VOBA-1610 file (N, C-alpha, C; in pm, whole numbers, padded with zeros to 5 digits, always signed):
BEGIN
Met+03608-00658+10669Met+03574-00521+10701Met+03656-00423+10617Lys+03780-00462+10584Lys+03867-00377+10505Lys+03809-00357+10364Asn+03754-00464+10306Asn+03694-00454+10174Asn+03572-00362+10174Leu+03491-00370+10280Leu+03374-00285+10292Leu+03416-00139+10300Ser+03520-00112+10375Ser+03570+00025+10388Ser+03619+00077+10253Asn+03690-00007+10180Asn+03739+00033+10047Asn+03622+00058+09952Met+03520-00028+09960Met+03403-00011+09874Met+03332+00120+09904Leu+03320+00154+10032Leu+03255+00279+10070Leu+03334+00400+10020Lys+03466+00393+10030Lys+03550+00502+09981Lys+03535+00519+09830Glu+03533+00407+09757Glu+03516+00412+09612Glu+03379+00468+09574Ala+03277+00428+09650Ala+03142+00478+09624Ala+03136+00629+09646Gln+03204+00679+09749Gln+03206+00822+09776Gln+03279+00896+09663Lys+03388+00839+09613Lys+03461+00900+09503Lys+03373+00905+09377Leu+03303+00796+09351Leu+03215+00790+09235Leu+03103+00893+09247Gln+03046+00903+09365Gln+02940+01001+09387Gln+02991+01143+09364Gln+03111+01172+09411Gln+03169+01305+09392Gln+03192+01332+09243Arg+03243+01232+09170Arg+03265+01251+09026Arg+03133+01273+08953Met+03029+01202+08994Met+02898+01220+08932Met+02844+01361+08959Gln+02863+01411+09079Gln+02818+01546+09112Gln+02893+01649+09030Glu+03024+01629+09013Glu+03104+01720+08933Glu+03058+01718+08787Met+03028+01600+08735Met+02981+01587+08598Met+02846+01657+08581Gln+02757+01638+08677Gln+02626+01703+08671Gln+02642+01855+08672Gln+02736+01906+08751Gln+02760+02051+08757Gln+02811+02101+08622Arg+02904+02027+08561Arg+02955+02067+08430Arg+02843+02067+08326Leu+02759+01965+08329Leu+02648+01959+08235Leu+02551+02075+08256Ala+02528+02111+08381Ala+02434+02219+08410Ala+02484+02352+08352Glu+02615+02367+08341Glu+02673+02491+08290Glu+02691+02489+08138Thr+02662+02376+08074Thr+02680+02361+07930Thr+02553+02402+07857Glu+02569+02463+07740Glu+02456+02493+07654Glu+02486+02439+07515Met+02384+02382+07451Met+02396+02328+07316Met+02291+02395+07228Thr+02327+02420+07104Thr+02234+02479+07009Thr+02211+02382+06895Gly+02084+02358+06864Gly+02046+02275+06751Gly+01975+02361+06649Ser+01975+02317+06526Ser+01909+02396+06423Ser+01825+02307+06332Ala+01732+02370+06262Ala+01645+02300+06167Ala+01615+02395+06052Gly+01571+02337+05942Gly+01535+02420+05828Gly+01652+02500+05774Gly+01769+02438+05771Gly+01887+02508+05720Gly+01926+02627+05805Gly+01898+02620+05935Gly+01935+02727+06025Gly+01827+02832+06043Leu+01711+02814+05981Leu+01602+02911+05997Leu+01543+02907+06138Val+01554+02792+06205Val+01507+02779+06343Val+01621+02723+06426Thr+01654+02789+06538Thr+01756+02737+06629Thr+01699+02730+06769Val+01746+02631+06843Val+01702+02609+06981Val+01825+02591+07067Thr+01830+02660+07181Thr+01940+02646+07276Thr+01887+02583+07403Met+01952+02476+07448Met+01912+02406+07571Met+02029+02400+07668Ser+01994+02398+07796Ser+02096+02378+07898Ser+02130+02229+07906Gly+02239+02198+07971Gly+02278+02059+07990Gly+02177+01981+08071Lys+02092+02051+08141Lys+01986+01985+08218Lys+01862+01963+08133Gly+01867+02003+08006Gly+01753+01983+07918Gly+01653+02097+07921Glu+01686+02207+07986Glu+01596+02321+07992Glu+01611+02403+07866Leu+01500+02432+07801Leu+01501+02514+07681Leu+01531+02657+07721Lys+01635+02714+07664Lys+01679+02848+07701Lys+01639+02954+07599Lys+01641+02916+07471Lys+01614+03016+07369Lys+01571+02949+07240Val+01477+03012+07171Val+01434+02969+07038Val+01445+03091+06947Thr+01502+03070+06830Thr+01511+03177+06732Thr+01449+03128+06602Ile+01358+03208+06546Ile+01291+03173+06421Ile+01321+03284+06321Asp+01371+03246+06205Asp+01400+03343+06101Asp+01271+03417+06064Lys+01280+03547+06050Lys+01163+03630+06022Lys+01093+03593+05892Ser+01165+03531+05802Ser+01101+03492+05675Ser+00994+03385+05695Leu+00995+03319+05811Leu+00898+03213+05839Leu+00767+03264+05898Val+00768+03383+05954Val+00648+03433+06023Val+00632+03583+05999Asp+00523+03634+06052Asp+00499+03778+06046Asp+00607+03848+06128Pro+00682+03936+06069Pro+00793+04002+06140Pro+00751+04077+06267Asn+00626+04117+06275Asn+00578+04190+06393Asn+00546+04097+06510Glu+00545+03967+06488Glu+00503+03872+06591Glu+00614+03776+06633Val+00735+03791+06585Val+00841+03693+06609Val+00873+03676+06757Glu+00890+03785+06830Glu+00929+03773+06972Glu+00822+03702+07054Ile+00697+03729+07026Ile+00588+03662+07097Ile+00591+03513+07067Leu+00608+03477+06942Leu+00614+03337+06902Leu+00730+03266+06970Glu+00846+03330+06974Glu+00963+03271+07039Glu+00936+03245+07187Asp+00878+03344+07255Asp+00848+03327+07399Asp+00746+03215+07422Leu+00647+03205+07335Leu+00546+03101+07351Leu+00605+02962+07329Ile+00695+02949+07234Ile+00759+02819+07210Ile+00843+02778+07331Val+00918+02871+07388Val+00999+02841+07506Val+00908+02800+07622Ala+00801+02874+07645Ala+00711+02842+07756Ala+00645+02706+07738Ala+00601+02676+07617Ala+00537+02548+07591Ala+00634+02432+07608Ala+00756+02448+07560Ala+00856+02342+07573Ala+00891+02318+07719Asn+00905+02424+07796Asn+00936+02408+07938Asn+00820+02346+08014Asp+00697+02380+07976Asp+00579+02319+08038Asp+00576+02169+08009Ala+00602+02132+07885Ala+00604+01990+07849Ala+00714+01916+07923Lys+00829+01978+07938Lys+00941+01916+08009Lys+00904+01894+08156Ala+00840+01992+08217Ala+00800+01979+08357Ala+00699+01865+08375Lys+00604+01856+08283Lys+00506+01748+08290Lys+00572+01611+08272Leu+00669+01606+08181Leu+00742+01482+08158Leu+00820+01441+08282Glu+00888+01535+08345Glu+00964+01505+08467Glu+00871+01456+08577Ala+00753+01516+08590Ala+00657+01471+08691Ala+00611+01329+08662Glu+00589+01299+08535Glu+00547+01165+08497Glu+00657+01063+08525Val+00781+01098+08492Val+00895+01009+08518Val+00908+00983+08668Ala+00894+01089+08749Ala+00903+01073+08894Ala+00793+00981+08946Gln+00672+00997+08894Gln+00561+00913+08937Gln+00586+00767+08899Glu+00634+00744+08778Glu+00663+00608+08735Glu+00778+00547+08815Met+00878+00626+08846Met+00991+00575+08925Met+00943+00538+09065Gln+00851+00616+09120Gln+00799+00585+09252Gln+00723+00452+09248Lys+00650+00429+09140Lys+00581+00301+09125Lys+00681+00186+09118Met+00788+00206+09041Met+00888+00101+09022Met+00964+00068+09150Thr+00990+00170+09230Thr+01068+00149+09352Thr+00980+00118+09471Gly+00851+00108+09448Gly+00759+00078+09557Gly+00751+00189+09660Gly+00777+00312+09617Gly+00770+00425+09707Gly+00896+00448+09787Leu+01000+00366+09767Leu+01125+00386+09839Leu+01193+00513+09788Pro+01238+00598+09879Pro+01303+00721+09834Pro+01443+00691+09781Leu+01487+00771+09683Leu+01623+00759+09632Leu+01719+00825+09730Pro+01846+00783+09729Pro+01943+00849+09816Pro+01949+01000+09784Pro+01982+01084+09883Pro+01989+01228+09860Pro+02081+01262+09744Gly+02037+01352+09659Gly+02118+01396+09546Gly+02105+01310+09423Met+02043+01193+09435Met+02029+01103+09320Met+01900+01137+09248Lys+01914+01160+09118Lys+01799+01198+09038Lys+01790+01106+08918Leu+01670+01060+08888Leu+01649+00975+08773Leu+01560+01045+08674Pro+01570+01020+08546Pro+01667+00931+08485Pro+01806+00991+08488Phe+01906+00907+08476Phe+02044+00952+08488Phe+02085+01032+08368
//
């Protein structure tokens, strides 16, 4: 029984560390670039697209903001569809068993 108690305590510590890591990731932002910096994309640690910047030399200068907004919306729509697909596949794999509260896949 002592080993089981120790295992439960360790599992709780691990869960807390994972939650802290997820919180840190959620607050992190990363910027990637392409075309020698002509296009930049900023994403949250959760994979949410936050901002797209396109150098005006690539497009009509009067349409840049609209293009940027459309790229962000399309990327977020694709991400949402992907997450729904992953959830559906995970449900198939687990036979419909729910995950423990707070646990989200993929890790």
